[in-house]
Wavefront OBJ file of the C-alpha trace (Angstrom):
o trace
v -18.005 16.747 3.671
v -14.790 18.612 2.986
v -13.272 17.448 6.284
v -14.207 13.828 5.544
v -12.663 14.094 2.091
v -9.434 15.495 3.549
v -9.294 12.734 6.155
v -9.769 10.055 3.503
v -7.123 11.466 1.157
v -4.674 12.111 3.974
v -4.741 8.554 5.332
v -4.557 6.982 1.871
v -1.532 9.071 0.985
v 0.093 8.287 4.299
v -0.459 4.553 3.837
v 1.002 4.749 0.336
v 4.148 6.438 1.716
v 4.533 3.854 4.458
v 4.166 0.982 1.974
v 6.627 2.649 -0.400
v 9.217 3.070 2.378
v 8.782 -0.544 3.434
v 9.202 -1.700 -0.163
v 12.426 0.301 -0.429
v 13.677 -1.252 2.809
v 12.789 -4.740 1.577
v 13.488 -4.882 -2.180
v 12.910 -8.654 -2.251
v 9.152 -7.921 -2.209
v 9.202 -5.748 -5.339
v 9.288 -8.474 -7.976
v 6.475 -10.663 -6.566
v 4.239 -7.612 -6.049
v 4.993 -6.271 -9.524
v 4.325 -9.651 -11.144
v 0.995 -9.958 -9.353
v -0.032 -6.418 -10.304
v 0.937 -6.876 -13.954
v -0.939 -10.182 -14.188
v -4.138 -8.822 -12.621
v -4.099 -5.604 -14.658
v -3.486 -7.575 -17.854
v -6.378 -9.894 -17.045
v -8.911 -7.385 -15.632
v -7.595 -3.978 -16.712
v -7.468 -1.000 -14.370
v -10.649 -1.903 -12.545
v -11.611 -2.319 -8.900
v -11.849 -6.056 -9.584
v -8.168 -6.184 -10.560
v -7.142 -4.482 -7.342
v -9.366 -6.723 -5.250
v -7.642 -9.789 -6.759
v -4.166 -8.646 -5.666
v -3.853 -10.762 -2.532
v -0.090 -10.290 -2.134
v -0.460 -6.524 -2.372
v -3.287 -6.622 0.143
v -1.212 -8.690 2.560
v 1.782 -6.402 2.125
v -0.161 -3.206 2.816
v -1.967 -4.765 5.781
v 1.330 -5.868 7.274
v 2.775 -2.392 6.710
v -0.161 -0.790 8.491
v 0.133 -3.282 11.333
v 3.879 -2.844 11.620
v 3.861 0.975 11.429
v 1.017 2.639 13.284
v -0.432 5.825 11.828
v 0.432 8.228 14.597
v 2.969 10.813 15.716
v 5.820 8.293 15.805
v 5.010 6.636 12.489
v 8.321 7.341 10.784
v 10.587 6.627 13.738
v 11.288 3.169 12.285
v 12.686 4.711 9.101
v 15.224 7.009 10.730
l 1 2 3 4 5 6 7 8 9 10 11 12 13 14 15 16 17 18 19 20 21 22 23 24 25 26 27 28 29 30 31 32 33 34 35 36 37 38 39 40 41 42 43 44 45 46 47 48 49 50 51 52 53 54 55 56 57 58 59 60 61 62 63 64 65 66 67 68 69 70 71 72 73 74 75 76 77 78 79
């Protein structure tokens, strides 16, 4: 169970870093993503439902994971 927990936390943290780097590289995405997040959190609070309604955020993170594979060369695009 401990190994599964580490694997889950590790990949989530890695995906967060990749999305953060991509957002820094493309600042034009910040405002639309922030507006969507603020609207959904205001409407649903900090709940799983609010996060499931964030379609722009979902698309952004999926595109980041497609664009940058999670592997040994994952950060070569950022250098």
